[in-house]
Biopython code that builds the backbone (N, CA, C, O; Angstrom):
import numpy as np
from Bio.PDB.StructureBuilder import StructureBuilder

atoms = [
    (1, "MET", "N", (61.989, -72.455, 34.060)),
    (1, "MET", "CA", (63.043, -72.377, 35.336)),
    (1, "MET", "C", (61.986, -71.414, 35.975)),
    (1, "MET", "O", (62.854, -70.790, 36.585)),
    (2, "SER", "N", (60.903, -70.814, 36.319)),
    (2, "SER", "CA", (60.255, -70.768, 37.355)),
    (2, "SER", "C", (59.393, -71.737, 37.745)),
    (2, "SER", "O", (58.856, -71.549, 38.836)),
    (3, "THR", "N", (59.134, -72.655, 37.194)),
    (3, "THR", "CA", (58.489, -73.985, 37.676)),
    (3, "THR", "C", (59.493, -74.356, 38.783)),
    (3, "THR", "O", (59.163, -74.366, 39.968)),
    (4, "ILE", "N", (60.693, -74.651, 38.367)),
    (4, "ILE", "CA", (61.670, -74.814, 39.580)),
    (4, "ILE", "C", (61.729, -73.998, 40.746)),
    (4, "ILE", "O", (61.820, -74.354, 41.920)),
    (5, "ILE", "N", (61.664, -72.828, 40.248)),
    (5, "ILE", "CA", (61.483, -71.889, 41.788)),
    (5, "ILE", "C", (60.263, -72.300, 42.600)),
    (5, "ILE", "O", (60.251, -72.364, 43.829)),
    (6, "ASN", "N", (59.295, -72.556, 41.843)),
    (6, "ASN", "CA", (58.003, -72.473, 42.940)),
    (6, "ASN", "C", (58.075, -73.991, 43.475)),
    (6, "ASN", "O", (57.500, -74.461, 44.457)),
    (7, "ALA", "N", (58.702, -74.455, 42.812)),
    (7, "ALA", "CA", (59.054, -75.846, 43.704)),
    (7, "ALA", "C", (59.249, -76.044, 45.052)),
    (7, "ALA", "O", (58.731, -76.557, 46.044)),
    (8, "LYS", "N", (60.671, -75.131, 44.499)),
    (8, "LYS", "CA", (61.484, -74.901, 45.787)),
    (8, "LYS", "C", (60.860, -73.908, 47.125)),
    (8, "LYS", "O", (61.105, -73.911, 48.331)),
    (9, "THR", "N", (59.942, -73.081, 46.256)),
    (9, "THR", "CA", (59.519, -72.223, 47.100)),
    (9, "THR", "C", (58.351, -72.940, 48.151)),
    (9, "THR", "O", (58.151, -72.764, 49.353)),
    (10, "GLU", "N", (57.668, -73.842, 47.126)),
    (10, "GLU", "CA", (56.559, -74.785, 47.957)),
    (10, "GLU", "C", (57.226, -75.687, 49.143)),
    (10, "GLU", "O", (56.761, -75.725, 50.283)),
    (11, "LEU", "N", (58.409, -76.424, 48.703)),
    (11, "LEU", "CA", (59.032, -77.093, 49.736)),
    (11, "LEU", "C", (59.604, -76.820, 50.868)),
    (11, "LEU", "O", (59.624, -77.457, 51.921)),
    (12, "GLY", "N", (60.327, -75.276, 50.413)),
    (12, "GLY", "CA", (60.247, -74.514, 51.769)),
    (12, "GLY", "C", (59.519, -73.826, 52.615)),
    (12, "GLY", "O", (59.762, -73.451, 53.762)),
    (13, "THR", "N", (58.484, -73.680, 51.851)),
    (13, "THR", "CA", (57.355, -73.174, 53.019)),
    (13, "THR", "C", (56.913, -74.511, 53.269)),
    (13, "THR", "O", (57.031, -74.637, 54.488)),
    (14, "ALA", "N", (56.467, -75.585, 52.794)),
    (14, "ALA", "CA", (56.372, -77.167, 53.762)),
    (14, "ALA", "C", (56.712, -77.172, 55.005)),
    (14, "ALA", "O", (56.056, -77.192, 56.047)),
    (15, "VAL", "N", (58.099, -77.145, 54.716)),
    (15, "VAL", "CA", (59.249, -77.401, 55.621)),
    (15, "VAL", "C", (59.199, -76.237, 56.950)),
    (15, "VAL", "O", (59.368, -76.551, 58.129)),
    (16, "LYS", "N", (59.041, -75.418, 56.658)),
    (16, "LYS", "CA", (59.230, -74.194, 57.360)),
    (16, "LYS", "C", (57.637, -74.259, 58.241)),
    (16, "LYS", "O", (57.487, -74.195, 59.461)),
    (17, "GLU", "N", (56.921, -74.357, 57.536)),
    (17, "GLU", "CA", (55.132, -75.032, 58.521)),
    (17, "GLU", "C", (55.214, -75.890, 59.617)),
    (17, "GLU", "O", (54.924, -75.728, 60.802)),
    (18, "ALA", "N", (55.890, -77.307, 58.680)),
    (18, "ALA", "CA", (56.062, -78.218, 59.448)),
    (18, "ALA", "C", (56.781, -77.969, 61.161)),
    (18, "ALA", "O", (56.297, -78.161, 62.277)),
    (19, "ARG", "N", (58.014, -77.505, 60.742)),
    (19, "ARG", "CA", (59.007, -77.260, 61.583)),
    (19, "ARG", "C", (58.306, -76.450, 62.576)),
    (19, "ARG", "O", (58.555, -76.782, 63.735)),
    (20, "SER", "N", (57.595, -75.595, 62.445)),
    (20, "SER", "CA", (56.920, -74.314, 63.360)),
    (20, "SER", "C", (55.669, -75.100, 63.964)),
    (20, "SER", "O", (55.395, -74.644, 65.073)),
    (21, "SER", "N", (54.992, -75.937, 63.651)),
    (21, "SER", "CA", (53.897, -76.604, 64.073)),
    (21, "SER", "C", (54.482, -77.649, 65.125)),
    (21, "SER", "O", (54.042, -77.928, 66.241)),
    (22, "SER", "N", (55.443, -78.080, 64.550)),
    (22, "SER", "CA", (56.049, -79.429, 65.556)),
    (22, "SER", "C", (56.913, -78.467, 66.676)),
    (22, "SER", "O", (57.525, -79.187, 67.466)),
    (23, "GLY", "N", (57.090, -77.110, 66.906)),
    (23, "GLY", "CA", (57.539, -76.765, 67.669)),
    (23, "GLY", "C", (59.199, -76.392, 67.872)),
    (23, "GLY", "O", (59.697, -75.835, 68.850)),
    (24, "LEU", "N", (59.932, -76.896, 66.579)),
    (24, "LEU", "CA", (61.440, -77.019, 66.582)),
    (24, "LEU", "C", (61.820, -75.300, 66.411)),
    (24, "LEU", "O", (60.972, -74.546, 65.934)),
    (25, "THR", "N", (63.087, -74.822, 66.824)),
    (25, "THR", "CA", (63.428, -73.915, 66.088)),
    (25, "THR", "C", (64.700, -74.688, 65.305)),
    (25, "THR", "O", (65.279, -75.749, 65.538)),
    (26, "GLN", "N", (64.858, -73.689, 64.295)),
    (26, "GLN", "CA", (65.647, -73.795, 63.091)),
    (26, "GLN", "C", (67.119, -74.511, 63.147)),
    (26, "GLN", "O", (67.627, -75.330, 62.381)),
    (27, "ARG", "N", (67.693, -73.795, 64.536)),
    (27, "ARG", "CA", (68.797, -74.452, 65.050)),
    (27, "ARG", "C", (68.617, -75.926, 65.266)),
    (27, "ARG", "O", (69.359, -76.804, 64.824)),
    (28, "GLU", "N", (67.317, -76.127, 66.151)),
    (28, "GLU", "CA", (67.101, -77.314, 66.545)),
    (28, "GLU", "C", (66.922, -78.751, 65.506)),
    (28, "GLU", "O", (67.069, -79.973, 65.539)),
    (29, "LEU", "N", (66.589, -77.878, 64.786)),
    (29, "LEU", "CA", (65.982, -79.202, 63.583)),
    (29, "LEU", "C", (67.193, -79.424, 62.521)),
    (29, "LEU", "O", (67.350, -80.469, 61.890)),
    (30, "ALA", "N", (68.000, -78.308, 62.426)),
    (30, "ALA", "CA", (69.194, -78.219, 61.528)),
    (30, "ALA", "C", (69.961, -79.306, 62.166)),
    (30, "ALA", "O", (70.345, -80.283, 61.522)),
    (31, "GLU", "N", (70.269, -79.089, 63.872)),
    (31, "GLU", "CA", (71.255, -79.824, 64.635)),
    (31, "GLU", "C", (70.934, -81.729, 64.158)),
    (31, "GLU", "O", (71.756, -82.473, 63.624)),
    (32, "SER", "N", (69.329, -82.126, 64.625)),
    (32, "SER", "CA", (69.235, -82.973, 64.227)),
    (32, "SER", "C", (69.043, -83.815, 62.393)),
    (32, "SER", "O", (68.904, -84.991, 62.056)),
    (33, "LEU", "N", (69.103, -82.912, 61.838)),
    (33, "LEU", "CA", (69.344, -83.203, 60.552)),
    (33, "LEU", "C", (71.147, -83.177, 60.446)),
    (33, "LEU", "O", (71.603, -83.706, 59.433)),
    (34, "ASN", "N", (71.783, -82.805, 61.079)),
    (34, "ASN", "CA", (73.446, -83.132, 60.889)),
    (34, "ASN", "C", (73.559, -81.721, 59.644)),
    (34, "ASN", "O", (74.017, -82.118, 58.573)),
    (35, "ILE", "N", (73.206, -80.188, 59.668)),
    (35, "ILE", "CA", (72.933, -79.478, 58.488)),
    (35, "ILE", "C", (73.668, -78.550, 59.278)),
    (35, "ILE", "O", (74.135, -78.830, 60.382)),
    (36, "SER", "N", (73.740, -77.769, 58.878)),
    (36, "SER", "CA", (73.888, -75.980, 59.566)),
    (36, "SER", "C", (72.592, -75.541, 59.210)),
    (36, "SER", "O", (71.886, -75.997, 58.310)),
    (37, "THR", "N", (72.258, -74.329, 60.235)),
    (37, "THR", "CA", (71.144, -73.464, 60.294)),
    (37, "THR", "C", (70.954, -72.903, 59.200)),
    (37, "THR", "O", (69.853, -72.870, 58.651)),
    (38, "ARG", "N", (72.170, -72.308, 58.668)),
    (38, "ARG", "CA", (71.581, -71.296, 57.469)),
    (38, "ARG", "C", (71.233, -72.102, 56.215)),
    (38, "ARG", "O", (70.692, -71.597, 55.232)),
    (39, "TYR", "N", (71.657, -73.672, 56.338)),
    (39, "TYR", "CA", (71.339, -74.595, 54.957)),
    (39, "TYR", "C", (69.949, -74.187, 54.975)),
    (39, "TYR", "O", (69.376, -73.499, 54.130)),
    (40, "LEU", "N", (69.297, -74.875, 56.427)),
    (40, "LEU", "CA", (68.324, -74.975, 56.362)),
    (40, "LEU", "C", (66.830, -73.827, 55.985)),
    (40, "LEU", "O", (65.667, -74.001, 55.622)),
    (41, "MET", "N", (67.987, -72.269, 56.437)),
    (41, "MET", "CA", (67.063, -71.317, 56.499)),
    (41, "MET", "C", (66.882, -71.099, 55.074)),
    (41, "MET", "O", (65.757, -70.809, 54.669)),
    (42, "ARG", "N", (67.903, -71.210, 54.226)),
    (42, "ARG", "CA", (68.063, -71.157, 52.869)),
    (42, "ARG", "C", (67.029, -72.356, 51.937)),
    (42, "ARG", "O", (66.517, -72.147, 50.838)),
    (43, "ILE", "N", (66.942, -73.513, 52.696)),
    (43, "ILE", "CA", (65.596, -74.352, 52.024)),
    (43, "ILE", "C", (64.437, -73.945, 52.140)),
    (43, "ILE", "O", (63.481, -73.987, 51.366)),
    (44, "GLU", "N", (64.618, -73.356, 53.631)),
    (44, "GLU", "CA", (62.927, -72.741, 54.220)),
    (44, "GLU", "C", (62.597, -71.563, 53.061)),
    (44, "GLU", "O", (61.466, -71.341, 52.629)),
    (45, "ASN", "N", (63.870, -70.827, 52.633)),
    (45, "ASN", "CA", (63.333, -69.819, 52.183)),
    (45, "ASN", "C", (63.058, -69.878, 50.394)),
    (45, "ASN", "O", (62.580, -69.050, 49.618)),
    (46, "GLY", "N", (63.561, -71.145, 50.219)),
    (46, "GLY", "CA", (63.206, -71.551, 48.761)),
    (46, "GLY", "C", (64.475, -71.291, 47.919)),
    (46, "GLY", "O", (64.458, -71.272, 46.689)),
    (47, "GLN", "N", (65.495, -71.106, 48.617)),
    (47, "GLN", "CA", (66.720, -70.522, 47.801)),
    (47, "GLN", "C", (68.096, -72.170, 47.746)),
    (47, "GLN", "O", (69.307, -72.215, 47.529)),
    (48, "ARG", "N", (67.408, -72.873, 47.958)),
    (48, "ARG", "CA", (68.525, -73.891, 48.253)),
    (48, "ARG", "C", (67.545, -75.382, 48.140)),
    (48, "ARG", "O", (66.631, -75.465, 48.961)),
    (49, "LYS", "N", (67.706, -76.430, 47.243)),
    (49, "LYS", "CA", (66.617, -77.800, 47.298)),
    (49, "LYS", "C", (67.773, -78.484, 48.137)),
    (49, "LYS", "O", (68.959, -78.156, 48.104)),
    (50, "PRO", "N", (67.209, -79.495, 48.896)),
    (50, "PRO", "CA", (67.915, -80.519, 49.430)),
    (50, "PRO", "C", (67.877, -81.534, 48.771)),
    (50, "PRO", "O", (67.014, -81.746, 47.918)),
    (51, "SER", "N", (68.968, -82.454, 49.114)),
    (51, "SER", "CA", (69.410, -83.837, 48.147)),
    (51, "SER", "C", (68.326, -84.509, 48.470)),
    (51, "SER", "O", (67.584, -84.178, 49.396)),
    (52, "TYR", "N", (68.141, -85.578, 47.676)),
    (52, "TYR", "CA", (66.991, -86.806, 48.163)),
    (52, "TYR", "C", (67.152, -87.408, 49.616)),
    (52, "TYR", "O", (66.189, -87.651, 50.344)),
    (53, "ASN", "N", (68.255, -87.588, 49.903)),
    (53, "ASN", "CA", (68.440, -88.519, 51.150)),
    (53, "ASN", "C", (68.067, -87.429, 51.927)),
    (53, "ASN", "O", (67.221, -87.923, 52.672)),
    (54, "LEU", "N", (68.175, -86.195, 52.233)),
    (54, "LEU", "CA", (68.093, -84.734, 53.191)),
    (54, "LEU", "C", (66.786, -84.993, 53.233)),
    (54, "LEU", "O", (66.241, -85.510, 54.208)),
    (55, "LEU", "N", (66.077, -84.580, 51.959)),
    (55, "LEU", "CA", (64.357, -84.318, 51.815)),
    (55, "LEU", "C", (64.087, -85.654, 52.482)),
    (55, "LEU", "O", (63.464, -85.561, 53.540)),
    (56, "CYS", "N", (64.335, -86.557, 52.194)),
    (56, "CYS", "CA", (63.771, -87.860, 53.054)),
    (56, "CYS", "C", (63.927, -87.746, 54.772)),
    (56, "CYS", "O", (62.916, -87.826, 55.468)),
    (57, "LEU", "N", (64.881, -87.610, 55.201)),
    (57, "LEU", "CA", (65.180, -87.144, 56.565)),
    (57, "LEU", "C", (64.219, -85.897, 57.219)),
    (57, "LEU", "O", (63.743, -85.830, 58.352)),
    (58, "ILE", "N", (64.119, -85.009, 56.178)),
    (58, "ILE", "CA", (63.186, -83.940, 56.946)),
    (58, "ILE", "C", (61.656, -84.406, 56.537)),
    (58, "ILE", "O", (60.786, -84.209, 57.386)),
    (59, "VAL", "N", (61.323, -84.943, 55.429)),
    (59, "VAL", "CA", (60.250, -85.456, 55.743)),
    (59, "VAL", "C", (59.474, -86.250, 56.963)),
    (59, "VAL", "O", (58.411, -86.041, 57.548)),
    (60, "SER", "N", (60.707, -87.461, 57.099)),
    (60, "SER", "CA", (60.529, -88.348, 58.391)),
    (60, "SER", "C", (60.579, -87.456, 59.653)),
    (60, "SER", "O", (59.704, -87.501, 60.518)),
    (61, "LYS", "N", (61.226, -86.968, 59.685)),
    (61, "LYS", "CA", (61.530, -85.915, 61.254)),
    (61, "LYS", "C", (60.270, -85.325, 61.650)),
    (61, "LYS", "O", (59.776, -85.683, 62.719)),
    (62, "LEU", "N", (59.473, -84.154, 60.664)),
    (62, "LEU", "CA", (59.079, -83.531, 60.916)),
    (62, "LEU", "C", (57.416, -84.247, 60.521)),
    (62, "LEU", "O", (56.429, -83.829, 61.126)),
    (63, "ASP", "N", (57.316, -85.148, 59.643)),
    (63, "ASP", "CA", (55.846, -86.229, 59.478)),
    (63, "ASP", "C", (55.468, -85.573, 58.497)),
    (63, "ASP", "O", (54.237, -85.580, 58.514)),
    (64, "ILE", "N", (55.818, -85.051, 57.712)),
    (64, "ILE", "CA", (55.315, -84.125, 56.414)),
    (64, "ILE", "C", (54.616, -84.915, 55.325)),
    (64, "ILE", "O", (55.234, -85.415, 54.385)),
    (65, "GLN", "N", (53.356, -85.006, 55.480)),
    (65, "GLN", "CA", (52.734, -85.537, 54.074)),
    (65, "GLN", "C", (53.554, -84.693, 53.135)),
    (65, "GLN", "O", (53.981, -83.543, 53.037)),
    (66, "THR", "N", (53.565, -86.427, 52.167)),
    (66, "THR", "CA", (54.337, -85.872, 51.134)),
    (66, "THR", "C", (53.737, -85.023, 49.687)),
    (66, "THR", "O", (54.355, -84.494, 48.763)),
    (67, "GLU", "N", (52.154, -85.172, 49.979)),
    (67, "GLU", "CA", (51.787, -84.316, 49.089)),
    (67, "GLU", "C", (51.633, -83.518, 48.898)),
    (67, "GLU", "O", (51.450, -83.068, 47.767)),
    (68, "SER", "N", (51.625, -82.592, 50.507)),
    (68, "SER", "CA", (51.979, -80.939, 50.757)),
    (68, "SER", "C", (53.554, -80.843, 49.858)),
    (68, "SER", "O", (53.693, -79.701, 49.420)),
    (69, "VAL", "N", (54.215, -81.359, 49.657)),
    (69, "VAL", "CA", (55.579, -81.310, 49.329)),
    (69, "VAL", "C", (55.339, -81.332, 47.485)),
    (69, "VAL", "O", (55.430, -80.368, 46.724)),
    (70, "PHE", "N", (55.036, -82.682, 47.164)),
    (70, "PHE", "CA", (55.083, -82.745, 45.626)),
    (70, "PHE", "C", (53.637, -82.577, 45.226)),
    (70, "PHE", "O", (53.481, -82.513, 44.007)),
    (71, "ARG", "N", (52.582, -82.494, 45.930)),
    (71, "ARG", "CA", (51.620, -82.184, 45.434)),
    (71, "ARG", "C", (50.844, -80.948, 45.845)),
    (71, "ARG", "O", (49.622, -81.096, 45.882)),
    (72, "PRO", "N", (51.269, -79.906, 46.121)),
    (72, "PRO", "CA", (50.465, -79.078, 46.764)),
    (72, "PRO", "C", (49.291, -78.096, 46.511)),
    (72, "PRO", "O", (48.640, -77.268, 47.147)),
    (73, "THR", "N", (49.360, -78.666, 45.122)),
    (73, "THR", "CA", (47.483, -77.718, 44.820)),
    (73, "THR", "C", (46.950, -78.702, 45.430)),
    (73, "THR", "O", (46.270, -78.431, 46.419)),
    (74, "LEU", "N", (47.091, -80.011, 45.053)),
    (74, "LEU", "CA", (45.909, -81.094, 46.067)),
    (74, "LEU", "C", (46.028, -80.954, 47.339)),
    (74, "LEU", "O", (44.935, -81.229, 47.833)),
    (75, "GLU", "N", (46.681, -80.708, 48.035)),
    (75, "GLU", "CA", (46.519, -80.500, 49.517)),
    (75, "GLU", "C", (45.577, -79.206, 49.693)),
    (75, "GLU", "O", (44.674, -79.047, 50.514)),
    (76, "GLN", "N", (46.055, -78.287, 48.652)),
    (76, "GLN", "CA", (45.313, -76.860, 49.137)),
    (76, "GLN", "C", (43.764, -76.959, 48.668)),
    (76, "GLN", "O", (43.013, -76.076, 49.083)),
    (77, "SER", "N", (43.176, -78.082, 47.742)),
    (77, "SER", "CA", (42.294, -78.351, 47.124)),
    (77, "SER", "C", (41.716, -79.082, 48.064)),
    (77, "SER", "O", (40.487, -79.042, 48.114)),
    (78, "ARG", "N", (42.438, -79.903, 49.010)),
    (78, "ARG", "CA", (41.582, -80.890, 50.301)),
    (78, "ARG", "C", (41.007, -79.686, 51.097)),
    (78, "ARG", "O", (39.842, -79.819, 51.471)),
    (79, "LYS", "N", (41.571, -78.668, 51.376)),
    (79, "LYS", "CA", (42.010, -77.674, 52.413)),
    (79, "LYS", "C", (40.563, -77.088, 51.891)),
    (79, "LYS", "O", (39.580, -77.287, 52.605)),
    (80, "GLU", "N", (40.443, -76.486, 50.857)),
    (80, "GLU", "CA", (39.255, -75.783, 50.475)),
    (80, "GLU", "C", (38.047, -76.506, 50.373)),
    (80, "GLU", "O", (36.958, -76.041, 50.708)),
    (81, "ILE", "N", (38.256, -77.842, 49.833)),
    (81, "ILE", "CA", (36.701, -79.010, 50.300)),
    (81, "ILE", "C", (36.298, -78.762, 51.819)),
    (81, "ILE", "O", (35.209, -78.412, 52.274)),
    (82, "ASP", "N", (37.561, -79.060, 52.507)),
    (82, "ASP", "CA", (37.213, -78.939, 53.807)),
    (82, "ASP", "C", (36.531, -77.743, 54.595)),
    (82, "ASP", "O", (35.720, -77.976, 55.491)),
    (83, "ARG", "N", (36.881, -76.482, 54.237)),
    (83, "ARG", "CA", (35.882, -75.287, 54.544)),
    (83, "ARG", "C", (34.743, -75.440, 53.977)),
    (83, "ARG", "O", (33.765, -75.076, 54.630)),
    (84, "LEU", "N", (34.494, -76.094, 52.427)),
    (84, "LEU", "CA", (33.605, -75.995, 52.199)),
    (84, "LEU", "C", (32.460, -76.990, 52.908)),
    (84, "LEU", "O", (31.252, -76.756, 52.952)),
    (85, "ASN", "N", (33.057, -78.002, 53.379)),
    (85, "ASN", "CA", (32.235, -78.974, 54.214)),
    (85, "ASN", "C", (31.428, -78.420, 55.349)),
    (85, "ASN", "O", (30.298, -78.768, 55.693)),
    (86, "VAL", "N", (32.375, -77.286, 55.991)),
    (86, "VAL", "CA", (32.053, -77.263, 57.232)),
    (86, "VAL", "C", (31.190, -75.861, 56.608)),
    (86, "VAL", "O", (30.811, -75.251, 57.608)),
    (87, "LEU", "N", (30.898, -75.383, 55.802)),
    (87, "LEU", "CA", (29.988, -74.222, 55.660)),
    (87, "LEU", "C", (28.945, -74.771, 55.063)),
    (87, "LEU", "O", (27.867, -74.194, 55.205)),
    (88, "LEU", "N", (28.987, -75.740, 54.428)),
    (88, "LEU", "CA", (27.709, -76.425, 53.688)),
    (88, "LEU", "C", (26.537, -76.983, 55.059)),
    (88, "LEU", "O", (25.307, -76.939, 55.088)),
    (89, "GLN", "N", (27.319, -77.381, 55.869)),
    (89, "GLN", "CA", (26.459, -77.887, 57.287)),
    (89, "GLN", "C", (25.363, -76.929, 57.443)),
    (89, "GLN", "O", (24.157, -77.092, 57.625)),
    (90, "TYR", "N", (26.112, -75.868, 57.321)),
    (90, "TYR", "CA", (24.982, -74.949, 58.209)),
    (90, "TYR", "C", (23.896, -74.152, 57.283)),
    (90, "TYR", "O", (23.419, -73.119, 57.752)),
    (91, "CYS", "N", (23.440, -74.642, 55.835)),
    (91, "CYS", "CA", (22.810, -74.356, 54.821)),
    (91, "CYS", "C", (21.639, -75.121, 54.687)),
    (91, "CYS", "O", (21.670, -76.298, 55.048)),
    (92, "THR", "N", (20.584, -74.621, 54.212)),
    (92, "THR", "CA", (19.079, -75.102, 54.312)),
    (92, "THR", "C", (18.944, -75.923, 53.205)),
    (92, "THR", "O", (19.743, -75.671, 52.303)),
    (93, "LYS", "N", (17.910, -77.133, 52.939)),
    (93, "LYS", "CA", (17.888, -77.960, 51.796)),
    (93, "LYS", "C", (17.525, -77.004, 50.614)),
    (93, "LYS", "O", (17.927, -77.482, 49.553)),
    (94, "HIS", "N", (16.990, -75.987, 50.487)),
    (94, "HIS", "CA", (17.189, -75.301, 49.330)),
    (94, "HIS", "C", (18.254, -74.348, 49.263)),
    (94, "HIS", "O", (18.428, -73.782, 48.184)),
    (95, "GLN", "N", (18.653, -74.199, 49.783)),
    (95, "GLN", "CA", (20.391, -73.640, 49.466)),
    (95, "GLN", "C", (21.051, -74.574, 49.118)),
    (95, "GLN", "O", (21.523, -74.361, 48.001)),
    (96, "LEU", "N", (21.362, -75.648, 49.577)),
    (96, "LEU", "CA", (21.876, -76.810, 48.849)),
    (96, "LEU", "C", (21.481, -77.147, 47.711)),
    (96, "LEU", "O", (22.307, -77.457, 46.852)),
    (97, "SER", "N", (20.104, -77.161, 47.451)),
    (97, "SER", "CA", (19.895, -77.576, 46.049)),
    (97, "SER", "C", (20.576, -76.648, 45.099)),
    (97, "SER", "O", (21.093, -76.984, 44.034)),
    (98, "ILE", "N", (20.503, -75.077, 45.747)),
    (98, "ILE", "CA", (21.150, -73.948, 44.298)),
    (98, "ILE", "C", (22.180, -74.289, 44.317)),
    (98, "ILE", "O", (22.749, -74.293, 43.225)),
    (99, "ILE", "N", (22.939, -74.733, 45.489)),
    (99, "ILE", "CA", (24.497, -74.553, 45.248)),
    (99, "ILE", "C", (24.660, -75.618, 44.271)),
    (99, "ILE", "O", (25.343, -75.268, 43.308)),
    (100, "THR", "N", (24.076, -77.259, 44.221)),
    (100, "THR", "CA", (24.292, -78.336, 43.911)),
    (100, "THR", "C", (24.273, -78.065, 42.584)),
    (100, "THR", "O", (25.050, -78.634, 41.817)),
    (101, "ALA", "N", (23.122, -76.902, 42.058)),
    (101, "ALA", "CA", (22.908, -76.900, 40.483)),
    (101, "ALA", "C", (24.204, -76.025, 40.077)),
    (101, "ALA", "O", (25.064, -76.188, 39.211)),
    (102, "THR", "N", (23.977, -74.957, 41.129)),
    (102, "THR", "CA", (25.287, -74.096, 40.501)),
    (102, "THR", "C", (26.456, -74.706, 40.037)),
    (102, "THR", "O", (26.911, -74.450, 38.922)),
    (103, "VAL", "N", (27.107, -75.696, 41.011)),
    (103, "VAL", "CA", (28.469, -76.717, 40.775)),
    (103, "VAL", "C", (28.189, -77.306, 39.981)),
    (103, "VAL", "O", (29.131, -77.609, 39.249)),
    (104, "HIS", "N", (27.121, -77.731, 39.670)),
    (104, "HIS", "CA", (26.694, -78.700, 38.151)),
    (104, "HIS", "C", (26.938, -77.966, 36.835)),
    (104, "HIS", "O", (27.509, -78.377, 35.825)),
    (105, "ALA", "N", (26.297, -76.625, 37.113)),
    (105, "ALA", "CA", (26.499, -75.757, 35.619)),
    (105, "ALA", "C", (27.714, -75.447, 35.713)),
    (105, "ALA", "O", (28.194, -75.626, 34.594)),
    (106, "ILE", "N", (28.565, -75.048, 36.476)),
    (106, "ILE", "CA", (29.981, -74.612, 36.461)),
    (106, "ILE", "C", (30.903, -75.906, 35.905)),
    (106, "ILE", "O", (31.772, -75.835, 35.036)),
    (107, "VAL", "N", (30.446, -77.206, 36.701)),
    (107, "VAL", "CA", (31.381, -78.376, 35.714)),
    (107, "VAL", "C", (31.595, -78.688, 34.207)),
    (107, "VAL", "O", (32.573, -78.886, 33.486)),
    (108, "ARG", "N", (29.488, -78.620, 33.962)),
    (108, "ARG", "CA", (28.881, -78.811, 32.454)),
    (108, "ARG", "C", (29.976, -77.413, 31.655)),
    (108, "ARG", "O", (30.408, -77.706, 30.540)),
    (109, "GLY", "N", (30.276, -76.362, 32.073)),
    (109, "GLY", "CA", (31.012, -75.294, 31.596)),
    (109, "GLY", "C", (29.900, -74.357, 30.739)),
    (109, "GLY", "O", (30.153, -73.596, 29.805)),
    (110, "THR", "N", (28.439, -74.687, 31.421)),
    (110, "THR", "CA", (27.200, -73.653, 31.190)),
    (110, "THR", "C", (27.268, -72.418, 32.182)),
    (110, "THR", "O", (26.404, -71.543, 32.138)),
]
sb = StructureBuilder()
sb.init_structure("model")
sb.init_model(0)
sb.init_chain("A")
sb.init_seg("    ")
for serial, (resi, resn, name, xyz) in enumerate(atoms, 1):
    if name == "N":
        sb.init_residue(resn, " ", resi, " ")
    sb.init_atom(name, np.array(xyz, "f"), 0.0, 1.0, " ", f" {name:<3s}", serial, name[0])
structure = sb.get_structure()
């Protein structure tokens, strides 16, 4: 049951973030989807899950990357990798060799 709750919450968060990023209010998006503002609010809060057809409309209207909805941990991993790449640009060669050795040790489990 908690997996379903997490999925609804993650979906709601993705919708809310995409809507906010696009500059739309809940009312504007709800009207464009032909649903009530209250229903959209419940989707964003993880209290309701949209039908497949409505989900497709939401994803299309907000240009949501489907990975952020269906594989949120992958999306989060990519964000973390991007942050690491930025930080690694400021490392010296010696620091990079230490980091590389550390990562190899972690991956090997030692």
